[in-house]
VORO-480692 format. One record per residue (C-alpha): residue number from 1; residue in three letters; z, x, y. Coordinates in Angstrom, 3 decimals. Layout:
VORO-480692
R_NUM_ala_Z_X_Y $
...
//
This chain:
VORO-480692
R_1_met_0.000_0.000_0.000 $
R_2_his_0.919_2.832_2.334 $
R_3_lys_-2.348_4.644_1.524 $
R_4_asn_-4.356_1.488_2.225 $
R_5_asn_-2.618_1.020_5.542 $
R_6_phe_-3.363_4.609_6.503 $
R_7_leu_-7.024_4.174_5.560 $
R_8_his_-7.269_0.943_7.524 $
R_9_leu_-5.711_2.605_10.584 $
R_10_his_-8.132_5.526_10.301 $
R_11_ile_-11.101_3.142_10.203 $
R_12_val_-9.807_1.264_13.273 $
R_13_lys_-9.416_4.553_15.160 $
R_14_leu_-12.964_5.594_14.287 $
R_15_ala_-14.291_2.228_15.411 $
R_16_leu_-12.424_2.441_18.704 $
R_17_leu_-13.635_5.998_19.272 $
R_18_thr_-17.225_4.939_18.627 $
R_19_leu_-16.825_2.021_21.021 $
R_20_leu_-15.386_4.288_23.714 $
R_21_ile_-18.283_6.724_23.329 $
R_22_ile_-20.817_3.886_23.577 $
R_23_cys_-19.077_2.352_26.582 $
R_24_gly_-18.671_5.737_28.235 $
R_25_thr_-22.331_6.512_27.746 $
R_26_ala_-23.324_3.105_29.104 $
R_27_ala_-21.012_3.585_32.074 $
R_28_asn_-22.515_6.997_32.802 $
R_29_ile_-26.023_5.557_32.625 $
R_30_ala_-24.991_2.691_34.902 $
R_31_ala_-23.363_5.081_37.367 $
R_32_gln_-26.483_7.235_37.448 $
R_33_ala_-28.625_4.169_38.033 $
R_34_ile_-26.434_3.025_40.899 $
R_35_leu_-26.363_6.469_42.464 $
R_36_ala_-30.115_6.672_42.257 $
R_37_gly_-30.420_3.591_44.448 $
R_38_asp_-27.173_2.535_46.104 $
R_39_arg_-26.599_-1.184_46.271 $
R_40_ser_-24.953_-1.164_49.698 $
R_41_ile_-26.576_1.040_52.283 $
R_42_pro_-24.681_1.867_55.476 $
R_43_val_-26.435_2.543_58.769 $
R_44_glu_-26.771_6.304_59.342 $
R_45_ala_-26.807_8.233_62.611 $
R_46_lys_-25.988_11.652_64.031 $
R_47_asn_-24.983_11.141_67.661 $
R_48_gly_-23.132_7.854_67.930 $
R_49_met_-22.283_4.682_66.047 $
R_50_val_-21.191_1.208_67.153 $
R_51_val_-20.078_-1.530_64.766 $
R_52_thr_-19.083_-4.893_66.245 $
R_53_ser_-19.070_-8.530_65.227 $
R_54_his_-22.025_-9.445_67.465 $
R_55_thr_-25.461_-7.832_67.681 $
R_56_leu_-25.679_-8.070_71.481 $
R_57_ala_-22.315_-6.366_71.976 $
R_58_thr_-23.372_-3.626_69.574 $
R_59_gln_-26.618_-3.145_71.499 $
R_60_val_-25.071_-2.823_74.969 $
R_61_ala_-22.345_-0.471_73.714 $
R_62_leu_-24.919_1.713_71.975 $
R_63_glu_-26.891_1.977_75.227 $
R_64_val_-23.759_3.378_76.874 $
R_65_leu_-23.592_6.107_74.219 $
R_66_lys_-27.300_6.852_74.556 $
R_67_asn_-26.866_7.237_78.328 $
R_68_gly_-24.196_9.900_77.842 $
R_69_gly_-21.064_7.760_77.877 $
R_70_asn_-18.240_8.333_75.420 $
R_71_ala_-16.713_6.065_72.791 $
R_72_ile_-14.155_4.658_75.228 $
R_73_asp_-16.870_3.729_77.734 $
R_74_ala_-18.777_1.976_74.953 $
R_75_ala_-15.626_0.256_73.664 $
R_76_val_-14.758_-1.290_77.021 $
R_77_thr_-18.378_-2.377_77.480 $
R_78_ala_-18.347_-3.984_74.024 $
R_79_gly_-14.975_-5.611_74.682 $
R_80_phe_-16.206_-7.447_77.767 $
R_81_ala_-19.580_-8.275_76.186 $
R_82_leu_-17.870_-9.922_73.207 $
R_83_ala_-15.883_-12.092_75.636 $
R_84_val_-19.253_-13.572_76.608 $
R_85_thr_-21.190_-13.672_73.348 $
R_86_gln_-18.331_-14.641_71.050 $
R_87_pro_-15.971_-16.943_72.975 $
R_88_arg_-14.283_-18.161_69.790 $
R_89_ser_-12.570_-14.793_69.378 $
R_90_gly_-13.877_-12.225_71.862 $
R_91_asn_-11.789_-12.637_74.934 $
R_92_ile_-10.367_-11.932_78.354 $
R_93_gly_-7.732_-14.629_77.874 $
R_94_gly_-5.886_-12.851_75.057 $
R_95_gly_-4.699_-9.371_74.144 $
R_96_gly_-4.860_-6.640_71.575 $
R_97_phe_-4.523_-3.026_70.549 $
R_98_met_-6.721_0.048_70.799 $
R_99_leu_-6.524_3.425_69.082 $
R_100_val_-8.295_6.384_70.680 $
R_101_ser_-8.754_9.596_68.707 $
R_102_ser_-9.896_12.825_70.329 $
R_103_glu_-10.792_15.737_68.069 $
R_104_lys_-10.957_18.102_71.071 $
R_105_lys_-7.416_17.223_72.161 $
R_106_asn_-6.249_16.826_68.553 $
R_107_glu_-4.482_13.589_69.444 $
R_108_val_-4.496_9.895_68.653 $
R_109_val_-3.075_7.483_71.233 $
R_110_ala_-2.357_3.770_71.028 $
R_111_ile_-2.983_1.369_73.901 $
R_112_asp_-0.883_-1.766_73.634 $
R_113_tyr_-2.238_-4.697_75.628 $
R_114_arg_-0.606_-7.427_73.577 $
R_115_glu_0.174_-10.687_75.371 $
R_116_lys_3.734_-11.247_76.609 $
R_117_ala_5.913_-14.333_76.768 $
R_118_pro_6.113_-15.778_80.296 $
R_119_ala_9.371_-15.412_82.211 $
R_120_gly_10.039_-19.121_81.662 $
R_121_ala_9.869_-18.901_77.867 $
R_122_thr_12.939_-19.934_75.876 $
R_123_arg_14.001_-19.392_72.283 $
R_124_asp_13.760_-23.066_71.259 $
R_125_met_10.776_-24.088_73.401 $
R_126_phe_8.722_-25.203_70.381 $
R_127_leu_11.417_-27.260_68.674 $
R_128_gly_11.104_-31.029_68.680 $
R_129_pro_13.938_-33.594_69.110 $
R_130_asp_14.707_-33.245_65.396 $
R_131_gly_15.279_-29.503_65.755 $
R_132_glu_12.182_-28.640_63.756 $
R_133_ala_9.262_-26.505_64.937 $
R_134_asp_6.426_-28.559_66.445 $
R_135_pro_3.090_-26.845_65.671 $
R_136_gln_1.235_-28.950_68.242 $
R_137_leu_3.333_-27.380_70.978 $
R_138_ser_3.091_-23.806_69.698 $
R_139_arg_-0.650_-23.934_68.961 $
R_140_tyr_-2.523_-26.455_71.099 $
R_141_ser_-0.586_-26.929_74.334 $
R_142_his_-0.560_-25.031_77.618 $
R_143_ile_2.831_-23.533_76.759 $
R_144_ser_1.304_-21.871_73.665 $
R_145_ser_-0.316_-19.194_75.859 $
R_146_gly_1.148_-15.767_76.427 $
R_147_val_0.296_-13.727_79.514 $
R_148_pro_-3.187_-12.248_78.814 $
R_149_gly_-3.443_-8.476_78.442 $
R_150_thr_-7.099_-7.775_77.621 $
R_151_val_-8.407_-7.078_81.123 $
R_152_ala_-5.533_-4.738_81.952 $
R_153_gly_-5.752_-2.997_78.583 $
R_154_leu_-9.489_-2.329_78.698 $
R_155_ala_-9.231_-1.166_82.309 $
R_156_leu_-6.417_1.245_81.402 $
R_157_ala_-8.408_2.699_78.502 $
R_158_leu_-11.361_3.323_80.800 $
R_159_glu_-9.220_4.823_83.541 $
R_160_lys_-7.420_7.239_81.206 $
R_161_tyr_-10.118_8.206_78.721 $
R_162_gly_-13.495_6.911_79.946 $
R_163_thr_-16.184_8.404_82.178 $
R_164_ile_-17.854_5.334_83.728 $
R_165_ser_-16.565_2.829_86.275 $
R_166_leu_-15.152_-0.573_85.417 $
R_167_ala_-18.074_-2.178_87.271 $
R_168_glu_-20.523_-0.250_85.069 $
R_169_ala_-18.694_-1.332_81.914 $
R_170_leu_-18.758_-4.957_83.057 $
R_171_ala_-22.419_-5.045_84.111 $
R_172_pro_-23.885_-5.990_80.680 $
R_173_ala_-21.280_-8.748_80.195 $
R_174_ile_-22.005_-10.168_83.657 $
R_175_gln_-25.725_-10.114_82.863 $
R_176_leu_-25.178_-11.909_79.533 $
R_177_ala_-22.987_-14.542_81.195 $
R_178_ser_-25.219_-15.187_84.219 $
R_179_lys_-28.652_-14.922_82.568 $
R_180_gly_-27.576_-16.209_79.160 $
R_181_phe_-28.290_-15.325_75.571 $
R_182_glu_-29.779_-17.051_72.569 $
R_183_val_-27.400_-19.295_70.650 $
R_184_thr_-26.917_-18.294_67.010 $
R_185_pro_-26.382_-20.736_64.118 $
R_186_arg_-22.781_-19.470_63.810 $
R_187_phe_-22.127_-20.204_67.487 $
R_188_ala_-23.604_-23.719_67.316 $
R_189_lys_-21.792_-24.585_64.095 $
R_190_gly_-18.481_-23.235_65.399 $
R_191_val_-18.468_-25.412_68.516 $
R_192_lys_-19.353_-28.542_66.532 $
R_193_ser_-16.555_-27.828_64.065 $
R_194_lys_-13.981_-27.694_66.897 $
R_195_glu_-15.263_-30.667_68.905 $
R_196_glu_-11.951_-32.520_68.975 $
R_197_met_-10.033_-29.433_70.026 $
R_198_leu_-12.433_-28.154_72.694 $
R_199_phe_-13.337_-31.405_74.422 $
R_200_lys_-9.870_-32.759_75.198 $
R_201_his_-10.315_-31.491_78.753 $
R_202_glu_-13.282_-31.560_81.111 $
R_203_ala_-13.329_-27.768_81.443 $
R_204_gly_-13.980_-27.447_77.708 $
R_205_lys_-16.862_-29.907_77.869 $
R_206_lys_-18.320_-28.056_80.856 $
R_207_lys_-18.200_-24.722_79.052 $
R_208_phe_-19.466_-25.723_75.621 $
R_209_leu_-21.833_-28.679_76.235 $
R_210_lys_-25.162_-28.964_78.038 $
R_211_thr_-25.275_-30.830_81.339 $
R_212_asp_-26.517_-33.936_79.489 $
R_213_gly_-23.486_-33.821_77.171 $
R_214_ser_-25.371_-32.620_74.091 $
R_215_phe_-24.541_-29.634_71.914 $
R_216_tyr_-26.218_-26.269_72.192 $
R_217_glu_-28.484_-25.667_69.201 $
R_218_pro_-29.672_-22.387_67.671 $
R_219_gly_-32.328_-20.838_69.886 $
R_220_asp_-31.047_-22.439_73.109 $
R_221_ile_-30.110_-20.156_75.998 $
R_222_tyr_-26.385_-20.309_76.756 $
R_223_ile_-25.367_-19.555_80.360 $
R_224_gln_-21.747_-19.325_81.591 $
R_225_pro_-21.704_-19.269_85.426 $
R_226_asp_-17.918_-19.662_85.808 $
R_227_leu_-17.249_-16.781_83.409 $
R_228_ala_-19.856_-14.653_85.204 $
R_229_lys_-18.002_-15.166_88.500 $
R_230_thr_-14.677_-14.245_86.847 $
R_231_leu_-16.164_-11.031_85.475 $
R_232_glu_-17.737_-10.243_88.863 $
R_233_arg_-14.321_-10.486_90.528 $
R_234_ile_-12.955_-7.946_88.025 $
R_235_ala_-15.934_-5.650_88.667 $
R_236_gln_-15.370_-5.831_92.414 $
R_237_lys_-11.575_-5.655_92.589 $
R_238_gly_-10.469_-4.127_89.275 $
R_239_thr_-7.495_-5.680_87.502 $
R_240_gln_-6.431_-7.310_90.764 $
R_241_gly_-9.577_-9.416_90.431 $
R_242_phe_-7.979_-11.047_87.388 $
R_243_tyr_-4.201_-10.837_87.797 $
R_244_glu_-4.223_-11.710_91.500 $
R_245_gly_-6.431_-13.663_93.869 $
R_246_glu_-8.839_-16.435_92.883 $
R_247_thr_-8.737_-15.966_89.109 $
R_248_ala_-4.946_-15.884_89.067 $
R_249_asp_-4.932_-19.044_91.183 $
R_250_leu_-7.212_-20.764_88.666 $
R_251_ile_-4.992_-19.706_85.721 $
R_252_val_-1.825_-20.943_87.440 $
R_253_ala_-3.521_-24.212_88.454 $
R_254_glu_-4.499_-24.725_84.800 $
R_255_met_-0.907_-24.045_83.780 $
R_256_gln_0.420_-26.566_86.271 $
R_257_arg_-2.135_-29.137_85.116 $
R_258_gly_-0.844_-28.896_81.551 $
R_259_lys_2.813_-28.046_82.249 $
R_260_gly_2.324_-24.454_81.104 $
R_261_leu_4.599_-21.542_81.930 $
R_262_ile_2.445_-18.672_83.219 $
R_263_thr_3.087_-18.012_86.923 $
R_264_his_1.566_-15.781_89.589 $
R_265_glu_4.489_-13.427_89.089 $
R_266_asp_3.912_-13.261_85.321 $
R_267_leu_0.294_-12.266_85.918 $
R_268_lys_0.983_-9.753_88.658 $
R_269_asn_3.733_-8.053_86.657 $
R_270_tyr_1.743_-7.648_83.421 $
R_271_gln_1.322_-4.017_82.405 $
R_272_pro_-0.243_-2.564_79.249 $
R_273_gln_1.267_0.605_77.851 $
R_274_ile_0.219_3.774_76.075 $
R_275_ser_2.290_4.636_73.027 $
R_276_glu_2.280_6.726_69.891 $
R_277_pro_0.582_5.235_66.850 $
R_278_val_2.440_4.962_63.582 $
R_279_gln_1.438_7.812_61.287 $
R_280_gly_1.477_8.502_57.550 $
R_281_thr_-0.419_10.366_54.859 $
R_282_tyr_-2.303_9.257_51.755 $
R_283_arg_-3.774_11.655_49.182 $
R_284_gly_-4.319_14.385_51.773 $
R_285_tyr_-5.614_12.105_54.534 $
R_286_asp_-3.773_11.391_57.795 $
R_287_ile_-3.434_7.683_58.571 $
R_288_phe_-2.996_6.539_62.190 $
R_289_ser_-2.466_2.886_62.944 $
R_290_met_-0.857_0.560_65.462 $
R_291_ser_2.857_0.682_66.106 $
R_292_pro_5.075_-2.368_66.845 $
R_293_pro_4.719_-5.085_68.030 $
R_294_ser_1.938_-4.723_65.472 $
R_295_ser_3.283_-4.906_61.948 $
R_296_gly_-0.056_-3.767_60.571 $
R_297_gly_0.246_-0.019_60.889 $
R_298_ala_3.756_0.204_59.474 $
R_299_his_2.934_-1.887_56.440 $
R_300_ile_-0.441_-0.310_55.704 $
R_301_ile_1.354_3.027_55.484 $
R_302_gln_4.234_1.495_53.513 $
R_303_ile_1.862_-0.002_50.926 $
R_304_leu_-0.144_3.223_50.660 $
R_305_asn_3.097_5.154_50.142 $
R_306_ile_4.057_2.874_47.255 $
R_307_leu_0.603_3.125_45.651 $
R_308_glu_0.151_6.872_46.104 $
R_309_ala_2.059_7.666_42.903 $
R_310_tyr_-0.325_5.588_40.767 $
R_311_pro_-3.770_6.846_39.563 $
R_312_ile_-5.557_4.039_41.394 $
R_313_gly_-8.988_5.641_41.140 $
R_314_asn_-8.681_5.968_37.360 $
R_315_leu_-7.420_2.421_36.947 $
R_316_gly_-10.679_1.098_38.398 $
R_317_his_-11.857_-0.791_41.463 $
R_318_asn_-10.599_-4.390_41.434 $
R_319_ser_-9.359_-4.033_37.869 $
R_320_ala_-6.398_-6.154_36.802 $
R_321_ala_-4.167_-3.073_36.697 $
R_322_thr_-5.151_-2.040_40.235 $
R_323_ile_-4.860_-5.530_41.725 $
R_324_his_-1.475_-6.024_40.065 $
R_325_leu_-0.043_-2.860_41.608 $
R_326_met_-1.558_-3.659_45.002 $
R_327_ala_-0.075_-7.169_44.937 $
R_328_glu_3.352_-5.879_43.965 $
R_329_ala_3.304_-3.378_46.832 $
R_330_met_2.068_-6.031_49.270 $
R_331_thr_4.869_-8.477_48.420 $
R_332_arg_7.534_-5.909_49.218 $
R_333_ala_5.917_-4.929_52.507 $
R_334_tyr_5.584_-8.539_53.674 $
R_335_ala_9.193_-9.244_52.678 $
R_336_asp_10.298_-6.390_54.948 $
R_337_arg_7.984_-7.673_57.683 $
R_338_ser_9.824_-10.992_57.719 $
R_339_lys_13.127_-9.334_58.594 $
R_340_tyr_12.560_-6.136_60.504 $
R_341_leu_9.384_-6.336_62.571 $
R_342_gly_9.254_-7.385_66.218 $
R_343_asp_8.793_-6.009_69.714 $
R_344_ser_10.406_-2.560_69.642 $
R_345_asp_11.356_-2.963_73.319 $
R_346_phe_13.692_-5.782_72.240 $
R_347_val_14.761_-4.959_68.671 $
R_348_asn_15.450_-1.806_66.732 $
R_349_val_12.578_-1.595_64.242 $
R_350_pro_13.431_0.892_61.442 $
R_351_leu_9.924_2.310_61.608 $
R_352_lys_10.636_5.730_60.148 $
R_353_gly_12.422_4.128_57.228 $
R_354_ile_9.689_1.592_56.514 $
R_355_thr_7.045_4.340_56.530 $
R_356_ser_9.038_6.953_54.632 $
R_357_lys_7.917_8.087_51.182 $
R_358_ala_11.519_8.077_49.946 $
R_359_tyr_11.878_4.379_50.754 $
R_360_ala_8.519_3.723_49.089 $
R_361_ala_9.809_5.436_45.943 $
R_362_lys_12.815_3.099_45.921 $
R_363_leu_10.558_0.050_46.176 $
R_364_arg_8.162_1.453_43.554 $
R_365_ala_11.011_1.682_41.069 $
R_366_gln_11.287_-2.131_41.215 $
R_367_ile_7.694_-2.629_40.049 $
R_368_asp_6.900_-3.404_36.409 $
R_369_pro_3.375_-2.028_35.847 $
R_370_his_2.679_-4.770_33.315 $
R_371_phe_4.270_-7.923_34.718 $
R_372_ala_4.471_-9.727_38.043 $
R_373_ser_7.649_-9.949_40.074 $
R_374_asn_8.853_-13.358_41.193 $
R_375_ser_8.716_-13.426_44.996 $
R_376_gln_11.867_-15.567_45.040 $
R_377_asn_13.678_-12.550_43.607 $
R_378_ile_12.232_-10.133_46.171 $
R_379_leu_14.338_-9.833_49.289 $
R_380_pro_13.726_-7.642_52.307 $
R_381_gly_14.806_-4.110_51.403 $
R_382_asp_16.989_-1.750_53.422 $
R_383_pro_14.763_0.815_55.159 $
R_384_val_17.423_1.635_57.767 $
R_385_gly_18.951_4.281_55.542 $
R_386_phe_15.584_6.010_55.380 $
R_387_glu_15.240_6.412_59.120 $
R_388_ser_14.783_10.039_60.132 $
R_389_asn_-6.975_-15.544_61.626 $
R_390_glu_-9.890_-15.320_64.326 $
R_391_thr_-9.660_-12.009_65.846 $
R_392_thr_-12.298_-9.436_66.771 $
R_393_his_-12.468_-5.808_65.752 $
R_394_phe_-14.959_-3.125_66.651 $
R_395_ser_-15.249_0.559_65.795 $
R_396_ile_-17.091_3.219_67.820 $
R_397_val_-17.673_6.961_67.349 $
R_398_asp_-19.461_9.268_69.791 $
R_399_lys_-20.971_12.780_69.650 $
R_400_phe_-18.017_14.284_71.528 $
R_401_gly_-15.487_13.857_68.711 $
R_402_asn_-13.985_10.615_70.019 $
R_403_ala_-13.329_7.535_67.914 $
R_404_val_-12.105_4.095_68.997 $
R_405_ala_-10.670_1.327_66.848 $
R_406_asn_-10.031_-1.859_68.825 $
R_407_thr_-8.700_-5.205_67.683 $
R_408_tyr_-8.092_-8.070_70.100 $
R_409_thr_-7.573_-11.803_69.795 $
R_410_ile_-6.813_-15.189_71.260 $
R_411_asn_-5.178_-16.032_67.888 $
R_412_phe_-6.925_-19.104_66.458 $
R_413_ser_-10.640_-19.611_66.531 $
R_414_tyr_-11.060_-20.712_70.193 $
R_415_gly_-7.370_-19.968_70.825 $
R_416_ser_-5.530_-22.987_72.154 $
R_417_gly_-8.834_-24.753_72.789 $
R_418_ile_-7.963_-24.873_76.514 $
R_419_val_-10.534_-23.495_78.981 $
R_420_val_-9.286_-22.366_82.406 $
R_421_ala_-11.106_-24.754_84.741 $
R_422_gly_-13.377_-22.858_87.141 $
R_423_ala_-12.829_-19.523_85.370 $
R_424_gly_-14.804_-20.176_82.194 $
R_425_phe_-12.606_-18.555_79.544 $
R_426_leu_-10.289_-19.785_76.815 $
R_427_leu_-6.527_-19.377_76.802 $
R_428_asn_-4.789_-17.795_73.827 $
R_429_asn_-2.176_-19.533_71.691 $
R_430_glu_-0.358_-16.335_70.782 $
R_431_met_3.085_-17.812_71.372 $
R_432_asp_2.721_-19.232_67.835 $
R_433_asp_3.061_-15.656_66.568 $
R_434_phe_6.722_-15.718_67.549 $
R_435_ser_9.228_-17.196_65.146 $
R_436_ala_9.455_-20.700_66.590 $
R_437_lys_12.301_-21.200_64.162 $
R_438_pro_13.422_-18.169_62.124 $
R_439_gly_12.610_-18.667_58.437 $
R_440_val_9.869_-21.242_59.093 $
R_441_pro_6.282_-20.081_58.397 $
R_442_asn_3.778_-19.810_61.245 $
R_443_ala_0.142_-20.956_61.050 $
R_444_tyr_-0.681_-18.114_58.665 $
R_445_gly_2.232_-18.844_56.350 $
R_446_leu_4.109_-15.763_57.553 $
R_447_ile_7.882_-15.912_57.626 $
R_448_gly_9.553_-14.519_60.731 $
R_449_gly_13.137_-13.773_61.555 $
R_450_glu_15.490_-13.074_64.440 $
R_451_ala_13.623_-9.879_65.317 $
R_452_asn_10.621_-11.986_66.359 $
R_453_lys_12.418_-14.803_68.178 $
R_454_ile_11.038_-15.970_71.536 $
R_455_glu_12.376_-14.128_74.616 $
R_456_pro_11.000_-13.821_78.165 $
R_457_his_8.562_-10.882_78.662 $
R_458_lys_8.652_-10.099_74.940 $
R_459_arg_5.517_-9.230_72.946 $
R_460_met_4.987_-11.392_69.901 $
R_461_leu_4.601_-9.802_66.464 $
R_462_ser_1.043_-9.188_65.309 $
R_463_ser_-0.845_-8.241_62.149 $
R_464_met_-3.668_-6.517_64.055 $
R_465_ser_-4.216_-3.095_62.525 $
R_466_pro_-6.775_-0.884_64.251 $
R_467_thr_-6.711_2.250_62.118 $
R_468_ile_-8.173_5.751_62.242 $
R_469_val_-8.068_8.052_59.210 $
R_470_lys_-8.416_11.797_59.734 $
R_471_lys_-9.019_14.685_57.346 $
R_472_asp_-8.188_18.246_58.357 $
R_473_gly_-8.045_17.227_62.011 $
R_474_lys_-11.457_15.520_61.943 $
R_475_asn_-12.105_11.809_62.326 $
R_476_phe_-13.017_10.411_58.912 $
R_477_leu_-12.712_6.601_58.889 $
R_478_val_-12.422_4.018_61.673 $
R_479_ala_-11.490_0.499_60.621 $
R_480_gly_-9.862_-2.808_61.507 $
R_481_ser_-10.374_-6.509_60.980 $
R_482_pro_-9.630_-10.067_62.052 $
R_483_gly_-7.984_-12.437_59.600 $
R_484_gly_-4.413_-13.299_60.611 $
R_485_ser_-2.018_-12.239_57.893 $
R_486_arg_-4.939_-10.852_55.885 $
R_487_ile_-5.741_-8.206_58.513 $
R_488_ile_-3.265_-5.774_56.990 $
R_489_thr_-4.533_-6.087_53.431 $
R_490_thr_-8.202_-6.160_54.448 $
R_491_thr_-7.878_-2.887_56.348 $
R_492_leu_-5.799_-1.426_53.520 $
R_493_gln_-8.465_-2.192_50.925 $
R_494_val_-11.297_-0.590_52.861 $
R_495_ile_-9.205_2.589_53.156 $
R_496_met_-8.502_2.525_49.409 $
R_497_asn_-12.105_1.662_48.538 $
R_498_val_-13.272_4.789_50.349 $
R_499_ile_-10.490_7.217_49.351 $
R_500_asp_-9.545_6.037_45.857 $
R_501_his_-12.796_4.544_44.615 $
R_502_arg_-15.276_6.768_46.488 $
R_503_leu_-17.331_3.842_47.764 $
R_504_asn_-19.607_4.340_50.733 $
R_505_val_-18.401_2.513_53.816 $
R_506_gln_-20.793_-0.435_53.474 $
R_507_ala_-19.888_-0.961_49.823 $
R_508_ala_-16.208_-0.620_50.766 $
R_509_val_-16.626_-3.346_53.396 $
R_510_asn_-18.662_-5.647_51.141 $
R_511_ala_-16.341_-5.515_48.125 $
R_512_pro_-14.334_-8.666_47.194 $
R_513_arg_-10.788_-8.647_48.564 $
R_514_ile_-7.358_-9.748_47.425 $
R_515_his_-4.227_-10.632_49.357 $
R_516_his_-0.544_-11.231_48.658 $
R_517_gln_1.918_-11.884_51.479 $
R_518_trp_5.140_-12.442_49.493 $
R_519_leu_5.351_-16.142_50.276 $
R_520_pro_3.610_-18.216_49.033 $
R_521_asp_3.903_-16.366_45.724 $
R_522_glu_0.218_-16.052_44.866 $
R_523_ile_-2.618_-13.556_44.834 $
R_524_arg_-5.462_-14.862_46.961 $
R_525_ile_-8.861_-13.593_45.895 $
R_526_glu_-12.363_-13.804_47.250 $
R_527_glu_-15.292_-14.878_45.136 $
R_528_gly_-16.616_-11.959_43.108 $
R_529_ile_-13.498_-10.938_41.179 $
R_530_ser_-14.251_-11.048_37.448 $
R_531_pro_-12.965_-14.133_35.557 $
R_532_asp_-11.691_-11.721_32.890 $
R_533_thr_-9.672_-9.916_35.547 $
R_534_ile_-8.234_-13.208_36.785 $
R_535_arg_-7.280_-14.117_33.196 $
R_536_leu_-5.514_-10.775_32.758 $
R_537_leu_-3.640_-11.196_36.049 $
R_538_arg_-2.444_-14.629_35.023 $
R_539_gly_-1.359_-13.139_31.738 $
R_540_met_0.803_-10.735_33.738 $
R_541_gly_2.524_-13.704_35.358 $
R_542_his_0.580_-13.904_38.616 $
R_543_thr_-0.507_-17.113_40.262 $
R_544_val_-4.108_-16.558_41.364 $
R_545_ser_-5.919_-18.774_43.865 $
R_546_glu_-9.512_-18.399_45.020 $
R_547_lys_-9.847_-18.610_48.802 $
R_548_ser_-12.622_-18.389_51.332 $
R_549_ser_-13.639_-14.990_52.649 $
R_550_met_-10.899_-12.859_54.154 $
R_551_gly_-11.379_-10.718_57.218 $
R_552_ala_-14.505_-9.300_58.840 $
R_553_ile_-14.020_-5.563_58.973 $
R_554_gln_-16.245_-3.337_61.096 $
R_555_ser_-15.960_0.262_59.971 $
R_556_ile_-17.404_3.754_60.433 $
R_557_met_-17.117_6.737_58.108 $
R_558_ile_-17.915_10.301_59.175 $
R_559_gly_-19.323_12.605_56.516 $
R_560_glu_-18.423_16.278_56.120 $
R_561_asp_-21.703_17.247_57.797 $
R_562_gly_-20.988_14.979_60.770 $
R_563_thr_-23.309_12.150_59.703 $
R_564_leu_-22.042_8.774_60.888 $
R_565_tyr_-22.125_5.831_58.494 $
R_566_gly_-21.685_2.320_59.879 $
R_567_gly_-20.569_-0.642_57.783 $
R_568_ala_-20.790_-4.111_59.367 $
R_569_asp_-19.120_-6.946_57.493 $
R_570_pro_-21.607_-9.510_56.125 $
R_571_arg_-18.836_-12.112_56.191 $
R_572_arg_-19.802_-12.571_59.863 $
R_573_ser_-23.475_-13.347_60.204 $
R_574_thr_-23.665_-11.810_63.693 $
R_575_ser_-22.056_-8.477_62.730 $
R_576_ala_-24.145_-5.396_63.419 $
R_577_ala_-23.913_-1.619_62.997 $
R_578_met_-26.236_0.535_65.111 $
R_579_gly_-26.451_4.237_65.768 $
R_580_phe_-28.700_6.945_67.128 $
//
């Protein structure tokens, strides 16, 4: 009996070995075939690359580079152009974050132009008579708007690191607003889908409907005279042309019309700030991302720290084993986010602890490589002891060694849906990113705590994660994405796709994505993940739900020889990468 068992085992081993050889050979043949004609081809260039979510913004920014401007010049030009061509998310009525990397100076700086709560904001301003959070107030009312930071932030970037004037950077946007541009199918469909939200007030109808009250259709020319005048005032008077004078009067009048909170003083006192990015390492690469009030940078580095000890590349791209480990790391990061992250000017964020490799090792020890954790059993950790959804991102690299990653937003698609009458732009609804009631999820299902409670002049927590990866002091990867709570994981996966799985930047951007944010306890996946992989994940104890596309990342990779590779996300039909 023993001899028979031994013989049987030997036969099984031989069969498995044969199968492995066959599979390995097939895999090698497949790999060779793919390498011979890559399935996802990035745009290549030598002197400059621009990747944005709208073709027209990409074009005008590229012209800046061609005319001798640097990446910061092009970024500010693109930022204002997107406010015209993509009103649903490009903005001057919101805020955001920018990373600027200079190889010559060997530095990466962060520009924080996140919106701030008005002076009149109060902790319980979004609670109804029953003491519960009222999403209508925090998302669709005049009091949902924070003080906009975009104009001040872009102007500061240009002043500190650019070479052209603000008027020059604004000229293409003014031209696009005053002369118009051709409506795309995405634009036309987007307005129709938000009809109820956008047309509650006359200013919304004036901005988004033709004079006869009909919708703009693809191919129509869309002109925005009020927005053109607003941009012209900024070109003529600088930031004072927005935060003071006629535009400020129009914003305050809109606030008074809807019982909003933003005052002349709030506008005049708004200041962006330059800060240090959060920094970490991953497999020999230096990771720079946004510091608080962004949670993105801290948690991208935290997740990478947890995953660094695993042979992710060998486990396979989007394999069950890889997705399982990614999900387990994500849950622990988002649990910590719920407790510790907020505006570092108001709360003590244990940033060094969250991003430390020692703390990551402690969290990693909790992970079973074969079975899912129950999120109900995962509580925020203790990093203190280790101390020592419609957003726009664009990436730009120039020939001078500069790289810019910029992410800005008005929060929801079309923000609050409220257009400033006479000024032609939408107001943000970023106040919803505060914890209206600690422990209650926001619109993206994210749990917030005391650290992110509403306070006057405070910046609300964000997931925006503009990120620059460097190798040996050289810019290597520029990335970022919209997507609400999925911004962090979208950006994370493009970094891993390039570093761990050796995908080119376009393939890395195209690849199906996954997301886990602790609560709800589920892995969200895009279409394209193998059914066999889903079955294996469920066998590990995961709840898996298929969701619509996540994020719209615009990324650039720089090769060792200096070649620039642009990857525009096909999840946005208007996305475009261009170089020269």
